C-alpha positions, -999 to +999 in steps of 0.1 A: +048+371+519+033+358+552+027+321+554-009+310+556-018+296+590-024+259+590-049+248+615-057+212+625-092+217+611-076+216+576-071+178+582-100+154+580-103+119+596-094+105+562-062+125+561-052+112+595-059+076+584-039+082+552-010+095+572-010+067+597-011+041+569+018+059+552+037+059+585+033+021+587+044+014+551+073+038+546+108+025+547+128+057+544+137+074+577+135+109+561+100+103+548+089+087+581+100+118+599+081+141+576+049+120+577+051+118+615+056+156+618+026+162+596+005+137+615+014+154+648+001+187+634-030+169+620-037+154+655-038+189+670-002+196+681+012+230+672+038+234+644+063+246+670+058+215+692+061+192+662+092+210+651+108+206+685+098+169+687+114+161+653+143+185+657+137+206+626+129+243+621+093+255+623+094+266+587+104+231+576+073+217+593+052+244+577+065+234+543+058+197+549+023+204+560+017+228+530+031+201+507+007+175+521-024+198+522-018+208+486-020+172+473-036+153+502-011+125+493+016+114+517+037+105+486+041+143+481+065+142+511+090+118+494+123+133+483+125+144+447+154+137+424+185+155+435+209+171+412+246+168+419+279+161+404+276+133+379+297+103+384+326+099+361+333+066+343+350+044+367+384+030+359+380-008+356+404-036+363+414-041+326+421-004+322+442-003+353+461-034+342+468-018+308+481+014+325+503-006+349+518-028+321+532+003+304+565+018+314+561+053+329+593+064+312+578+056+278+550+080+286+574+109+295+575+104+333+608+105+351+601+073+372+609+037+366+579+023+384+543+034+389+532+050+422+496+057+432+501+094+428+517+089+394+488+067+381+463+093+395+482+120+376+482+099+344+444+093+347+438+130+351+461+141+323+457+114+296+423+098+303+405+130+314+392+112+345+406+127+377+407+103+406+421+109+440+450+088+452+428+075+481+401+063+457+427+048+434+442+028+463+407+014+470+402+006+434+436-012+431+428-032+462+393-039+450+406-053+418+433-075+435+464-055+426+493-055+451+523-032+453+558-043+462+590-025+460+610-035+430+641-056+437+672-045+419+695-072+407+729-070+390+729-082+355+763-098+360+783-104+391+811-079+398+845-095+396+858-078+427+828-088+449+844-119+462+875-100+473+855-076+494+839-105+512+872-120+520+870-149+497+894-158+469+891-141+436+887-174+419+854-184+435 
């Protein structure tokens, strides 16, 4: 289907004033670019010139102009709602603390301490909320958690330890 030709005569003085006013009041860079491109066409520039100036394809400028001409309202150039992947429920500080308090061995893991990868796997498997290790590190840091290597200590001193050090066995 061929596109209808948009000529500058389709724009009135009122349209140009409306577009200039919208250009002054808009705060979004995307909307500003669209309004400026439509205004350039309204002032007599060709669609191709306007497209080159604003670094978009000609068909894009045609679409913006057609959107404006259909409603005669610059708000018609504002972005609509975008669909996308919905955000999952974030893992909060309390939930992280509850996970980290538990022993991974009690949950069936073959590790004595939690690692970021292990917590991420736990969240995906048991909570149904997959989270990347990178994001999990940011969340842990954001909530004030710090990771240190565990220090292993003997529960009782070995009786032969003093002999190895060259001291008497009585010490």
